N, C-alpha and C positions, 0 to 999 in steps of 0.2 A: 550553455553550461555543459561541461564535459562530464560524462558518466565514468566513474572509476569503479572497476570491479573490486568487490571486497573479498578478502580471503575468509573462507569458512574453516574454523578450527573446532576441535572438540572442546566443549565447555566443561566447567567444573560441576561436580555433583551439588545438588541442593543441600543446605545444612540439614543435619539430622533432625527429624521431626517437622520439617517444613516441605511444602510443595510449592514450586514456583508456577505462577499462572501467567499465560501470555494470551493476547488476542490474536485469533486467526482471521483469515479473510472473511469468514462468515460473520464473525462478531463485528469486524470493521464495517462490513456491509450494512449491518443493523444500525450503526451510528449514522449512516447516510440514507437509510431506507432504500438500499439497492441490493442486488444479489452478490454473492461471492464472486461470480463470473465477472461482474462489472468491476470489482476491485482488481481481479486478475488482469482484466483488460487495461485498467488504468496503469498498472505496473509495467505492462509491455508497451502500450501505446505512447506513453510519455517518457519512456526510458531515456531518450536522448535530450529532449528539450526541457522536461520538467520531471526529473526522476522522483518516483515515490520513495519515501524514506525506507532505507534498508532495514530488513528484519533484525531483531535482536537474537533470534534463535531459529534454527531449522530442525524440525523433528521429522526424520525420514526425508520427505520432499516438501513438507508443509512448513511455510514460514510463519513466524510468530513475532508479535511486537509487544513490548511492555505496555500494559494499560496506562502507565504514567505518561506515555508518549501520545495520548489521544489529542492533546492540544496541538502538538506538532503536525499530526496527520490532518487535523481539521484545517490548520493553516495551509498545508499543502493543497488540500481540496479547494480552499478559497482562492488560491492562485492558479488553479487549473484552468486552461482555456475553456471558455464557455461554449454553449451550443452555437454552432455555425462558425466557430473560429476555424480559420484555415480553409474555408470554402465549403465543400459539400455539394449536394445536389441543388441546383438552382430551382427556385420556386417557379411555378407556371405563371405566365402573365395572364391577367384577367381578360 
């Protein structure tokens, strides 16, 4: 799967009287019981072979995803290579 760089543009203001809420990597980490660093690692580690869903918003340097995309992110995680995929350190022989 080829990774395509997305263009980041300035977004529209929220409607008057409304505040838009997005999930950051900390919140996504709570969905999977992992740290925000683990989520950041997923984004970089699988960028070429199994890219993490692109964020909907970037505030400063912090990416955010609509909470409505939780199912999409959970499907991404379910398709992520599992423990030991691709090798790693071999186990010691008994």
